[in-house]
C-alpha positions in Angstrom: -222.1 9.2 -185.5 -223.3 11.6 -182.9 -221.6 11.4 -179.5 -224.7 12.5 -177.8 -228.4 11.6 -177.6 -230.1 15.0 -178.1 -233.7 15.5 -177.0 -235.5 18.7 -177.8 -238.7 19.9 -176.1 -239.7 16.7 -174.4 -243.3 17.1 -173.0 -244.5 13.6 -172.4 -246.8 13.5 -169.4 -245.5 16.1 -166.8 -242.2 16.9 -168.6 -242.1 20.7 -169.2 -240.7 20.8 -172.7 -237.1 20.0 -171.5 -234.0 19.9 -173.7 -231.6 17.1 -172.8 -228.1 16.1 -174.1 -227.0 12.6 -172.9 -223.5 11.2 -173.7 -223.6 8.0 -175.7 -221.9 4.8 -174.5 -222.0 5.9 -170.9 -223.7 4.7 -167.7 -226.4 7.4 -167.1 -228.6 7.6 -164.0 -231.9 9.5 -164.0 -233.0 10.3 -160.5 -235.3 12.7 -158.6 -238.4 12.6 -156.4 -241.1 10.0 -157.1 -243.3 11.4 -159.9 -240.8 13.9 -161.1 -240.9 12.6 -164.7 -238.0 10.0 -164.7 -240.0 7.2 -166.3 -241.7 9.7 -168.7 -238.3 10.7 -170.0 -236.5 7.3 -169.9 -239.3 4.9 -170.9 -242.1 6.9 -172.5 -239.8 9.2 -174.5 -236.3 7.7 -175.1 -237.2 4.0 -175.1 -240.5 4.6 -177.0 -238.8 6.5 -179.8 -235.8 4.1 -180.0 -238.1 1.1 -180.3 -240.5 2.9 -182.7 -237.8 3.9 -185.2 -236.3 0.4 -185.2 -239.7 -1.3 -185.7 -240.6 1.1 -188.5 -237.6 -0.2 -190.5 -239.3 -3.6 -190.7 -241.8 -4.8 -193.3 -245.5 -4.2 -192.7 -245.9 -8.0 -192.4 -243.4 -8.2 -189.5 -244.8 -5.1 -187.8 -248.2 -6.8 -187.3 -246.7 -9.1 -184.7 -244.9 -6.4 -182.7 -246.5 -4.0 -180.2 -245.5 -0.4 -180.9 -245.6 2.3 -178.3 -247.2 5.7 -178.9 -245.0 8.4 -180.5 -243.7 10.5 -177.6 -244.6 14.1 -177.3 -241.2 15.6 -178.3 -240.0 18.0 -181.0 -237.0 16.0 -182.0 -234.6 13.2 -180.9 -231.2 12.8 -182.5 -228.5 10.2 -182.1 -230.8 7.5 -180.6 -230.1 3.8 -181.0 -232.4 0.8 -181.1 -233.7 0.5 -177.5 -234.3 -2.4 -175.1 -236.4 -1.9 -172.0 -235.7 -4.0 -168.9 -238.3 -2.9 -166.3 -240.3 -4.6 -163.5 -243.6 -4.9 -165.3 -242.4 -6.9 -168.4 -242.1 -10.2 -166.6 -244.2 -12.9 -168.2 -247.1 -14.3 -166.2 -247.1 -17.3 -168.6 -246.5 -20.5 -166.5 -244.3 -21.8 -169.4 -241.8 -19.0 -168.8 -238.9 -20.0 -166.5 -235.6 -18.5 -165.3 -233.9 -21.0 -167.7 -236.0 -20.0 -170.8 -235.6 -16.2 -170.2 -231.8 -16.4 -169.7 -231.6 -18.9 -172.6 -229.6 -21.2 -170.4 -232.3 -23.9 -170.7 -232.0 -23.6 -174.5 -228.3 -24.4 -174.3 -229.0 -27.3 -172.0 -231.5 -28.6 -174.6 -228.7 -28.4 -177.2 -226.3 -30.2 -174.9 -228.8 -33.1 -174.3 -229.6 -33.3 -178.1 -225.9 -33.5 -179.0 -224.4 -35.4 -176.0 -227.3 -37.1 -174.3 -227.4 -40.8 -173.7 -230.9 -42.1 -174.3 -232.4 -44.8 -172.1 -235.6 -46.8 -172.4 -238.3 -45.1 -170.3 -239.9 -48.5 -169.6 -236.9 -50.6 -168.4 -234.1 -48.0 -168.0 -231.7 -49.7 -170.3 -229.5 -47.6 -172.5 -230.9 -47.5 -176.1 -228.8 -48.0 -179.2 -229.5 -47.8 -183.0 -231.1 -50.5 -185.2 -230.1 -51.9 -188.7 -232.8 -52.3 -191.4 -232.7 -56.1 -191.0 -233.3 -55.7 -187.2 -236.3 -53.4 -188.0 -237.8 -56.0 -190.4 -237.3 -58.8 -187.9 -239.0 -56.7 -185.1 -242.0 -55.9 -187.4 -242.5 -59.6 -188.3 -242.2 -60.5 -184.6 -244.7 -58.0 -183.2 -247.2 -57.4 -186.0 -248.3 -61.0 -186.6 -250.1 -61.7 -189.9 -252.1 -58.5 -190.2 -251.9 -55.6 -192.7 -249.6 -52.7 -192.2 -248.9 -49.5 -193.9 -245.3 -48.5 -194.2 -244.8 -44.8 -193.9 -241.8 -42.5 -194.3 -241.8 -39.3 -192.2 -240.9 -36.4 -194.5 -242.2 -33.3 -192.6 -241.9 -33.2 -188.8 -243.5 -30.2 -187.2 -242.3 -27.7 -189.8 -244.1 -24.6 -191.1 -244.5 -23.9 -194.8 -246.6 -25.0 -197.8 -244.2 -27.8 -199.1 -245.4 -27.6 -202.7 -242.0 -28.7 -204.1 -241.8 -31.7 -201.7 -245.2 -33.0 -202.8 -244.2 -32.5 -206.5 -241.0 -34.4 -206.0 -242.8 -37.3 -204.3 -245.4 -37.4 -207.1 -242.7 -37.6 -209.8 -241.1 -40.5 -207.9 -244.3 -42.5 -208.3 -245.8 -42.2 -204.8 -249.5 -42.0 -204.7 -250.6 -41.1 -201.2 -249.4 -39.0 -198.2 -250.7 -38.6 -194.7 -250.8 -34.9 -193.8 -251.5 -33.9 -190.2 -253.0 -37.4 -189.6 -255.3 -37.4 -192.7 -254.5 -39.4 -195.9 -254.5 -37.4 -199.1 -253.9 -38.3 -202.8 -250.8 -36.7 -204.2 -252.6 -36.1 -207.5 -254.9 -33.6 -205.7 -253.7 -30.1 -204.8 -252.6 -30.1 -201.2 -252.8 -26.6 -199.7 -251.1 -26.1 -196.3 -251.3 -23.1 -194.0 -248.0 -21.3 -194.3 -247.9 -20.1 -190.7 -248.8 -23.5 -189.0 -246.5 -26.4 -188.2 -247.4 -29.6 -190.1 -246.4 -33.3 -190.2 -246.5 -35.5 -193.3 -245.6 -39.1 -194.0 -245.6 -40.6 -197.5 -247.2 -44.1 -198.0 -244.4 -46.4 -199.2 -246.4 -49.7 -199.2 -249.5 -51.3 -197.8 -249.1 -55.0 -197.4 -250.3 -58.1 -195.5 -247.5 -59.7 -193.5 -246.5 -63.3 -194.2 -243.4 -65.4 -194.8 -243.7 -64.8 -198.5 -244.0 -61.0 -198.1 -240.7 -60.6 -196.1 -238.8 -59.5 -199.2 -241.4 -56.9 -200.1 -241.3 -55.6 -196.5 -237.5 -55.3 -196.6 -237.7 -53.2 -199.8 -240.5 -51.0 -198.3 -238.5 -50.5 -195.1 -235.3 -49.6 -197.1 -237.1 -47.1 -199.2 -238.9 -45.6 -196.2 -235.6 -45.3 -194.2 -234.1 -43.5 -197.2 -237.0 -41.1 -197.7 -237.5 -40.6 -193.9 -233.7 -40.0 -193.3 -233.4 -43.1 -191.1 -236.9 -43.2 -189.7 -240.0 -45.4 -190.6 -243.5 -45.5 -189.2 -245.8 -48.5 -189.3 -249.5 -48.0 -189.1 -251.9 -50.9 -188.3 -255.6 -51.0 -189.2 -256.7 -50.3 -185.6 -254.8 -47.0 -185.7 -251.8 -48.1 -183.6 -248.5 -46.6 -184.7 -245.0 -48.0 -184.2 -242.0 -45.8 -184.7 -238.7 -47.3 -185.8 -235.4 -45.6 -186.2 -232.1 -46.8 -187.8 -230.6 -45.4 -184.7 -232.5 -46.0 -181.4 -234.5 -49.0 -180.1 -234.7 -50.7 -176.8 -233.6 -54.4 -177.4 -235.7 -55.7 -174.5 -239.0 -53.6 -174.5 -238.9 -52.9 -178.2 -239.5 -49.2 -177.5 -238.4 -47.0 -180.4 -237.1 -43.5 -179.7 -236.7 -40.6 -182.1 -233.4 -39.1 -183.0 -232.5 -36.5 -180.4 -233.2 -32.9 -181.3 -233.4 -29.8 -179.0 -237.2 -29.7 -179.4 -237.5 -33.1 -177.7 -236.4 -31.4 -174.5 -238.7 -28.4 -174.8 -241.9 -28.3 -172.7 -243.3 -25.7 -175.1 -243.2 -28.1 -178.1 -245.5 -31.1 -178.7 -242.4 -33.1 -179.4 -241.1 -32.7 -175.8 -244.1 -31.7 -173.7 -245.8 -34.2 -171.3 -249.1 -35.1 -173.2 -251.1 -35.1 -169.9 -250.3 -31.5 -168.7 -249.1 -30.2 -172.1 -245.8 -29.1 -170.5 -247.2 -27.1 -167.6 -246.2 -29.5 -164.9 -249.5 -29.0 -162.9 -253.1 -29.9 -163.3 -255.4 -27.1 -164.6 -258.8 -25.8 -163.5 -261.3 -23.2 -164.8 -261.7 -20.1 -162.5 -264.7 -17.8 -162.0 -263.8 -15.7 -165.1 -263.8 -18.8 -167.3 -260.0 -18.7 -167.6 -257.9 -21.9 -167.4 -255.3 -21.5 -164.6 -252.9 -23.8 -162.8 -253.6 -25.6 -159.6 -251.1 -26.7 -156.9 -251.7 -30.3 -157.9 -248.6 -31.7 -159.6 -249.2 -33.6 -162.9 -249.3 -37.3 -162.0 -247.8 -38.3 -165.4 -244.6 -36.3 -165.4 -244.3 -35.5 -161.6 -244.0 -31.8 -162.4 -241.1 -32.3 -164.8 -243.2 -31.1 -167.8 -241.6 -33.5 -170.4 -242.4 -36.8 -172.0 -241.0 -40.0 -170.5 -238.8 -40.4 -173.6 -237.2 -37.0 -173.0 -236.7 -37.5 -169.3 -235.0 -40.9 -170.0 -232.1 -39.1 -171.8 -229.2 -38.5 -169.4 -226.0 -36.4 -169.3 -223.6 -37.0 -166.4 -226.2 -39.4 -164.9 -229.0 -36.7 -164.7 -231.9 -35.8 -167.0 -232.6 -32.3 -168.1 -235.3 -31.7 -165.4 -232.9 -32.8 -162.6 -230.2 -30.4 -164.0 -232.7 -27.5 -164.1 -233.5 -28.0 -160.4 -229.9 -27.6 -159.3 -228.8 -24.3 -157.8 -226.8 -22.5 -160.5 -223.5 -22.9 -158.5 -224.0 -26.7 -158.3 -225.1 -26.9 -162.0 -221.9 -25.0 -163.0 -219.8 -27.5 -161.0 -221.5 -30.4 -162.7 -221.1 -29.0 -166.2 -217.4 -28.4 -165.6 -216.8 -32.0 -164.6 -218.6 -33.6 -167.5 -216.4 -35.8 -169.6 -217.0 -36.9 -173.3 -215.2 -38.8 -176.0 -212.7 -36.6 -177.9 -214.9 -36.4 -181.0 -217.9 -35.3 -179.0 -215.9 -32.9 -176.8 -215.2 -30.7 -179.8 -218.9 -30.2 -180.2 -219.8 -29.9 -176.5 -217.0 -27.5 -175.5 -218.7 -24.5 -177.1 -222.0 -25.3 -175.5 -220.4 -25.8 -172.1 -218.6 -22.4 -172.4 -221.9 -20.6 -173.1 -223.8 -22.3 -170.3 -221.0 -21.5 -167.8 -220.9 -17.8 -168.9 -224.7 -17.4 -168.3 -224.5 -19.2 -164.9 -221.6 -16.9 -163.9 -223.6 -13.8 -164.8 -226.5 -15.0 -162.7 -224.2 -15.4 -159.7 -222.8 -11.9 -160.2 -226.4 -10.5 -160.3 -227.2 -12.1 -156.9 -229.4 -14.8 -158.5 -227.3 -17.8 -157.6 -230.2 -19.2 -155.6 -232.7 -19.3 -158.5 -232.8 -22.7 -160.2 -233.5 -22.7 -163.9 -236.9 -24.5 -163.5 -238.4 -21.7 -161.4 -241.3 -19.9 -163.1 -240.8 -16.2 -163.8 -244.3 -15.4 -162.4 -243.0 -16.5 -159.0 -240.2 -13.9 -159.1 -240.3 -10.4 -157.5 -240.0 -7.4 -159.8 -236.4 -6.9 -159.0 -235.5 -10.6 -159.6 -237.4 -10.7 -162.9 -235.6 -7.6 -164.1 -232.1 -9.0 -163.2 -233.0 -12.3 -164.9 -233.8 -10.4 -168.1 -230.5 -8.4 -167.6 -228.6 -11.7 -167.4 -230.1 -12.7 -170.8 -229.1 -9.4 -172.4 -225.5 -9.8 -171.1 -225.5 -13.2 -172.7 -226.7 -11.8 -176.0 -223.6 -9.6 -176.3 -225.3 -6.9 -178.4 -223.6 -3.6 -179.5 -224.9 -0.2 -180.2 -228.0 -0.6 -178.1 -229.8 1.9 -175.7 -230.6 -0.1 -172.6 -233.2 1.4 -170.3 -233.5 -0.1 -166.8 -236.0 0.6 -164.0 -234.4 0.4 -160.5 -232.3 -2.8 -161.1 -231.1 -2.7 -157.4 -234.6 -3.6 -156.1 -234.4 -6.7 -154.0 -230.6 -6.6 -153.9 -228.6 -6.5 -150.7 -225.9 -3.8 -150.6 -223.2 -6.5 -150.9 -224.5 -7.4 -154.4 -225.0 -3.8 -155.6 -221.3 -3.5 -156.5 -221.5 -6.6 -158.7 -224.6 -5.2 -160.5 -222.8 -1.9 -161.2 -219.8 -3.8 -162.6 -222.1 -5.7 -165.0 -223.8 -2.5 -166.1 -220.3 -1.1 -166.8 -219.5 -4.2 -168.8 -222.6 -3.6 -171.0 -221.4 0.0 -171.4 -217.9 -1.1 -172.3 -219.3 -3.4 -175.0 -220.4 -0.2 -176.9 -223.9 0.4 -175.5 -225.6 3.3 -173.7 -227.1 2.3 -170.3 -229.8 4.5 -168.9 -230.9 3.6 -165.4 -233.8 5.1 -163.4 -232.5 4.7 -159.9 -232.7 6.0 -156.3 -229.9 3.9 -154.8 -227.0 6.1 -153.6 -224.3 3.6 -154.5 -225.6 3.4 -158.2 -226.0 7.2 -158.4 -222.4 7.7 -157.3 -221.1 5.1 -159.8 -222.7 6.8 -162.8 -220.7 8.6 -165.6 -223.5 11.1 -166.0 -226.5 12.0 -163.7 -229.7 13.7 -164.7 -231.7 15.0 -161.7 -235.4 15.8 -162.4 -237.7 17.7 -160.1 -238.0 19.8 -158.1 -241.2 18.1 -157.0 -243.7 15.5 -158.2 -246.5 15.7 -160.8 -247.1 19.3 -161.9 -244.3 20.5 -159.6 -241.8 18.2 -161.5 -240.8 17.6 -165.1 -237.8 20.1 -165.0 -234.1 19.5 -165.0 -232.7 20.5 -161.6 -229.1 19.4 -162.2 -227.1 17.4 -164.7 -223.6 16.2 -165.3 -221.0 14.0 -163.5 -221.2 13.5 -159.8 -219.3 16.7 -158.8 -221.6 18.8 -160.8 -224.7 17.3 -159.0 -223.1 17.7 -155.6 -222.5 21.3 -156.3 -226.2 22.0 -157.0 -227.9 24.1 -154.3 -231.4 23.4 -155.7 -231.2 19.6 -156.0 -233.0 17.7 -153.3 -231.0 14.6 -154.3 -227.8 16.5 -153.9 -228.8 17.6 -150.3 -229.1 13.9 -149.3 -225.9 12.9 -151.1 -224.0 15.7 -149.4 -225.5 14.8 -146.0 -227.3 18.2 -145.6 -230.6 16.3 -145.2 -231.0 12.9 -143.7 -233.7 10.4 -142.9 -233.8 10.9 -139.1 -233.4 8.2 -136.5 -236.2 7.7 -133.9 -235.4 9.3 -130.5 -235.7 5.9 -128.9 -236.4 2.2 -129.7 -239.9 1.0 -128.8 -240.2 -1.8 -126.2 -242.0 -5.0 -127.4 -245.6 -5.4 -126.1 -245.3 -9.1 -126.6 -244.0 -11.6 -129.1 -245.1 -13.7 -132.1 -242.8 -16.7 -132.4 -242.5 -18.9 -135.5 -241.2 -22.3 -134.3 -239.3 -24.8 -136.5 -239.6 -22.9 -139.8 -238.2 -25.3 -142.5 -239.9 -24.5 -145.8 -237.6 -24.2 -148.8 -234.1 -23.4 -147.5 -235.1 -22.4 -144.0 -233.1 -24.6 -141.4 -235.6 -25.3 -138.6 -235.3 -21.7 -137.3 -237.2 -20.1 -134.5 -238.0 -16.4 -135.3 -239.3 -14.0 -132.7 -241.2 -10.9 -133.9 -241.9 -8.1 -131.3 -245.5 -6.8 -131.1 -246.1 -3.0 -131.2 -242.8 -2.5 -133.0 -241.4 -2.0 -136.5 -239.3 -5.0 -137.6 -237.1 -5.4 -140.6 -236.4 -8.8 -142.1 -233.1 -8.5 -143.9 -230.5 -10.7 -145.7 -229.0 -11.3 -149.1 -231.3 -12.3 -152.0 -232.5 -15.9 -151.5 -231.8 -16.1 -147.8 -235.4 -17.1 -147.0 -237.0 -13.7 -146.1 -240.2 -14.1 -148.2 -240.5 -17.8 -147.2 -240.5 -16.8 -143.5 -242.8 -13.8 -143.8 -245.3 -14.7 -146.5 -245.2 -18.5 -147.0 -245.2 -19.3 -143.3 -246.2 -16.4 -141.0 -248.9 -14.8 -143.2 -250.5 -18.0 -144.4 -250.5 -19.6 -140.9 -252.0 -16.5 -139.3 -254.7 -16.3 -142.1 -255.6 -19.9 -141.3 -255.8 -19.4 -137.5 -257.5 -15.9 -137.6 -259.9 -16.3 -140.6 -260.2 -20.1 -140.8 -258.7 -19.9 -144.3 -257.3 -23.0 -145.9 -254.0 -21.8 -147.3 -251.1 -24.1 -147.6 -248.6 -22.6 -145.1 -244.9 -23.4 -145.4 -243.5 -26.2 -143.3 -243.1 -25.2 -139.6 -243.9 -26.5 -136.1 -246.0 -23.8 -134.7 -246.8 -20.0 -134.6 -247.2 -18.8 -131.0 -248.7 -15.5 -129.8 -251.3 -15.2 -132.6 -254.0 -14.4 -130.0 -252.4 -11.0 -129.5 -253.5 -9.8 -132.9 -256.9 -9.4 -134.5 -255.9 -9.5 -138.2 -253.0 -9.7 -140.5 -252.7 -7.7 -143.7 -250.2 -8.4 -146.5 -249.2 -5.3 -148.5 -247.3 -6.7 -151.4 -246.3 -5.4 -154.9 -248.8 -7.4 -157.0 -251.0 -5.3 -159.3 -254.1 -3.7 -157.7 -256.3 -4.8 -160.7 -256.4 -7.1 -163.7 -257.7 -4.6 -166.3 -257.3 -0.9 -167.2 -260.8 -0.4 -165.7 -259.2 -0.7 -162.2 -257.5 2.4 -161.0 -256.4 4.0 -157.7 -259.8 5.6 -157.2 -261.7 2.3 -157.5 -259.2 0.4 -155.4 -259.1 2.8 -152.5 -262.9 3.3 -152.5 -262.5 7.0 -153.5 -264.5 6.4 -156.7 -267.5 5.3 -154.7 -267.3 8.4 -152.5 -266.9 10.6 -155.6 -269.9 9.1 -157.3 -271.9 9.6 -154.1 -270.8 13.2 -154.0 -271.9 13.8 -157.6 -275.3 12.1 -157.0 -276.0 14.6 -154.3 -275.4 17.7 -156.6 -278.5 19.7 -157.5 -278.3 18.8 -161.2 -278.1 15.1 -160.5 -281.1 15.2 -158.1 -283.2 17.1 -160.7 -282.4 14.5 -163.3 -282.8 11.6 -160.9 -279.3 10.3 -161.2 -278.0 7.9 -158.4 -274.3 7.0 -157.8 -274.5 4.2 -160.4 -275.0 6.8 -163.1 -271.4 8.0 -162.6 -269.8 4.5 -163.1 -268.0 3.8 -166.4 -268.4 0.1 -165.8 -272.2 -0.2 -166.1 -274.7 0.9 -168.7 -276.6 4.2 -168.1 -274.0 6.9 -167.6 -271.1 5.5 -169.6 -270.5 6.0 -173.3 -272.0 2.9 -175.0 -269.9 3.4 -178.2 -266.7 2.4 -176.2 -268.5 0.8 -173.2 -266.8 3.2 -170.9 -263.2 2.4 -172.0 -262.6 5.7 -173.7 -260.8 3.9 -176.6 -261.8 1.8 -179.5 -259.7 -1.0 -181.0 -259.3 -0.9 -184.8 -257.9 -4.0 -186.4 -255.3 -3.3 -189.1 -254.4 -6.1 -191.4 -250.5 -6.4 -191.7 -250.2 -3.5 -189.3 -250.4 -3.3 -185.5 -254.0 -2.9 -184.1 -254.6 0.7 -183.4 -256.4 2.1 -180.3 -258.1 5.3 -181.2 -259.9 7.7 -178.9 -263.6 7.1 -179.0 -265.3 9.6 -181.4 -268.5 9.9 -179.3 -267.0 10.6 -175.8 -263.6 11.9 -176.9 -261.9 9.5 -174.4 -263.9 10.8 -171.4 -265.8 7.4 -171.0 -269.2 9.0 -170.2 -272.1 10.2 -172.3 -272.9 13.9 -172.5 -275.8 13.7 -170.1 -273.6 12.4 -167.3 -270.8 14.9 -168.2 -273.3 17.7 -167.9 -273.4 17.2 -164.1 -270.7 19.2 -162.5 -269.2 19.8 -159.0 -267.2 23.0 -158.6 -267.3 23.3 -162.4 -265.8 19.9 -163.1 -267.3 16.7 -164.5 -266.7 13.2 -163.1 -264.3 12.6 -166.0 -262.3 15.8 -165.0 -261.8 14.4 -161.5 -260.6 11.1 -162.8 -258.0 12.8 -164.9 -256.7 14.9 -162.0 -253.7 14.1 -159.9 -254.1 13.4 -156.2 -252.7 16.8 -155.4 -255.1 18.6 -157.6 -258.1 16.6 -156.4 -257.1 17.2 -152.7 -257.4 21.0 -153.1 -260.9 20.7 -154.5 -262.3 18.0 -152.2 -260.7 18.6 -148.8 -264.0 19.8 -147.4 -265.3 16.2 -147.4 -263.7 14.3 -144.5 -264.0 10.8 -145.9 -262.5 11.8 -149.3 -259.9 14.0 -147.7 -258.7 11.2 -145.5 -258.1 8.9 -148.5 -256.5 11.5 -150.7 -254.2 12.6 -147.8 -253.1 9.0 -147.3 -252.1 8.9 -151.0 -250.2 12.1 -150.7 -248.4 10.9 -147.6 -247.0 7.8 -149.3 -245.5 10.0 -152.1 -248.3 9.3 -154.6 -249.5 12.9 -155.0 -248.5 12.8 -158.7 -250.6 9.8 -159.9 -254.0 10.4 -161.5 -257.1 9.1 -159.9 -258.2 7.3 -163.0 -254.7 6.0 -164.0 -255.1 2.3 -165.3 -253.9 -0.2 -162.7 -251.6 -2.1 -165.1 -249.6 1.1 -165.7 -248.6 1.3 -162.0 -245.2 0.0 -161.0 -244.9 -2.7 -158.2 -243.8 0.0 -155.7 -246.7 2.3 -156.6 -249.2 -0.6 -156.4 -247.9 -1.5 -152.9 -248.3 2.1 -151.7 -251.8 2.3 -153.1 -252.6 -0.8 -151.0 -251.0 0.8 -148.0 -253.2 3.9 -148.3 -256.3 1.8 -148.5 -255.3 0.5 -145.0 -254.4 4.0 -143.8 -257.7 5.4 -145.1 -259.6 3.1 -142.8 -260.7 4.3 -139.3 -258.1 4.0 -136.6 -257.4 0.4 -135.7 -254.9 -1.5 -133.5 -253.8 -5.1 -132.9 -253.1 -5.5 -136.7 -250.0 -7.1 -138.1 -248.9 -5.4 -141.4 -246.5 -7.3 -143.7 -244.7 -5.2 -146.3 -242.4 -6.3 -149.1 -239.7 -3.7 -149.8 -242.0 -0.7 -149.3 -239.3 1.8 -150.4 -239.4 0.5 -154.0 -239.5 3.5 -156.4 -239.0 6.0 -153.6 -236.6 9.0 -153.4 -234.6 9.7 -150.2 -237.2 12.3 -149.2 -240.1 10.0 -149.9 -238.5 7.3 -147.8 -238.6 9.8 -144.9 -242.3 10.4 -145.4 -243.1 6.7 -145.6 -241.2 5.9 -142.4 -243.2 8.7 -140.6 -246.4 7.0 -141.8 -245.4 3.5 -140.8 -244.4 4.9 -137.3 -247.9 6.3 -137.1 -249.4 2.8 -137.7 -247.2 1.4 -134.9 -248.2 4.3 -132.6 -251.8 3.2 -133.0 -250.9 -0.2 -131.4 -250.2 -2.1 -134.6 -247.1 -4.2 -135.6 -245.2 -3.6 -138.9 -242.9 -6.3 -140.4 -241.1 -5.2 -143.6 -238.7 -7.2 -145.9 -236.2 -4.5 -146.7 -232.7 -3.8 -148.1 -232.8 0.0 -147.7 -230.4 0.9 -144.9 -232.4 4.0 -143.9 -235.4 1.8 -143.2 -233.4 -0.9 -141.5 -231.7 1.5 -139.0 -235.0 3.2 -138.3 -236.7 -0.1 -137.2 -236.9 -1.2 -133.6 -235.9 -4.8 -134.3 -234.0 -6.7 -137.1 -234.1 -10.4 -138.1 -231.2 -10.9 -140.4 -231.2 -14.2 -142.4 -228.3 -15.7 -144.3 -225.4 -15.8 -144.4 -225.9 -16.4 -148.2 -228.7 -17.3 -150.5 -230.1 -20.7 -151.5 -228.7 -23.7 -149.7 -226.1 -21.4 -148.0 -228.9 -19.4 -146.4 -232.0 -20.1 -144.2 -230.4 -19.4 -140.8 -230.8 -16.4 -138.4 -227.4 -14.7 -138.5 -228.4 -11.9 -136.1 -231.5 -10.6 -134.4 -232.1 -7.7 -132.1 -232.1 -3.9 -132.2 -230.1 -2.2 -135.0 -227.3 -1.5 -132.6 -227.1 -5.2 -131.5 -227.2 -6.4 -135.1 -224.5 -4.0 -136.2 -222.2 -5.5 -133.6 -222.8 -9.1 -134.9 -220.1 -11.0 -136.6 -220.7 -12.9 -139.9 -223.6 -10.8 -141.0 -223.4 -8.9 -144.4 -226.1 -6.6 -143.2 -224.2 -5.7 -140.0 -221.2 -4.7 -142.1 -223.2 -2.1 -144.0 -225.3 -1.1 -141.0 -222.2 -0.1 -139.1 -221.5 2.5 -141.8 -224.8 4.4 -141.3 -225.5 3.9 -137.6 -224.2 6.5 -135.2 -222.1 5.2 -132.3 -221.0 2.0 -134.0 -217.4 1.3 -135.2 -217.9 2.8 -138.6 -220.9 5.0 -138.0 -221.0 8.7 -138.3 
């Protein structure tokens, strides 16, 4: 096997036909300025090809269910392995996806409850035991009176397949009728079942009227049904009521029969376990303005948000049901699992399950996720949290010979936890895998076995190899911008002085989630960093309490603010703006130009050209979202979807417009020799040079350049932007507005995806906002940003139940001198004049 991954002439996006040789089974970091081509190489070239080759080995039938990436623009790739991508955009928005399901820890808990759970009656709470055939007959005679009953034996329970052989076998045994998916069918007729759907089937054993004389017949029918149904029997009355009996489980007081425990009875994604009222979602649903069903904040009254049937929630291990276990912090859950005691015969079965659960919980702790309970939905996670949850699942899978491609796994991690993350990446490497990480974090770069530095700039100025090799080779490069920061030749400068507060906003008695009745003071007219380890309560304080409370008081909104006593000083600001990392649009039709308002200005500009005025075209003619100027063949999408049976659907470029989205009459209108489609395909840098004579457009393009987004294309689909890019597009929308003051800006890790040099540019831009009289509050882990701020609120000392307190507050110099703060420990290393500072 090759010891290297060899890439020849890679030209995806802005890559300039580069040749790369990467060592296999090593920890490799790809770094460089934002937009230099890192993701194009790591994800769109290496991952795309590794995944494509692996999927092409599968059958055509299997491939139809898998989404394949486009073949990268590259001459050849040798020595590549099957690839797994762990990035920030692959987190599921499905409300059924939880931390427990993604890490597979919940699957192991389901197995534990199925094998070692002690069932209780959901009605009276008594522990339920098994029943003998004679007890079942006595129970039927006692409860069913003198009416008719059908005795059925369950033979298929939620299983996929056609089941021809089973029906033939039953026919040969003399049975005449079977109930399939709730409908009675004659076994003599041909019963055709959909192979890909789950089915249920019960064979009719007898249909009799109950009386003293029919007791013997009932006993025989129950015996035969228990034999056919493997210990289970179903009685159906004429009014449609069904009663389930098991040779194993029945409440002696209530007469409630319970099924044999299986893992699926504890799954909220299965009809066997899901609450019938909310279908396993835990919340009530409503229809939104787009006609889509979405969750509300109203908890399901039937299951109380636990998602499962009462029968499933009545099964206990160690005195707790599976929902109660899923809501424990991982550290507490691990402690409970360790102390569980079982009879010797059961311990042999449980010990393996216990070992796997504890291993996954340990990995979550090492990844700084010890505050995330298993019941937490993945759509409530930040990009960094979601990526590390998926990483925990991969470590638990223990695969070998894989190429792992990660996108900034340190996002959202405090410096204290970075070392643990690096140790885990090395563990994956040592298991015989290649780990390729796109990263800007200095600690991770220095820990790599091999570094590939791309650049020298962004967009068209990037896409080349500036330096490559182990750390000493990078440090010795005179051209590398990354090396200049690593050597200390360049630094993010400190402000000459700290700004004095122009007033204060005070959050009193904050107690939402894990916050401990804290009073947080935020200086006005300053830049404030809210710091602390993951799970210490930063987002709860800034977004759940401060942002929502101010929205309610300033705009008369009706948001549910987190629990707190009061927010004082709100009269000193006019508005509050949240600049988070959520996508800027729901569909590919949304892009940076539409979001920032640039597209409206651009359409206005085209409508004023001589050609447009001669033809009578207004600004609407240049929109690809409405009829008139767009290509009607693809309705302005530029692509057409072709369904391929037994193969993945193919998106092909529209024949009529050749992917340009507009009809030829619209494309005939030109400004400076370019059509509207040409401008949408330009990068911000390219468009700036052509449009800088127009003040309004220039201001918006300049703002995009200043936040390090000069490389993105104006028409780039919104879903393709990373969380950090989406946040900076939102920030430019605010910067593009006319000068304002008395605004509070709330940012969530604004340095996500930024190179050292781009962090410097961002800080200059935020300083400008503050200079205008505004206030900036940023949740941040980047030490360069933290030391640049005027004020710090450090939460902790740990995450989850061990957090939620203000450990230190004040200027960076004051916080650096604090005891018991993890942030202070690292701040001292980068702050001049402190004990460890330069």
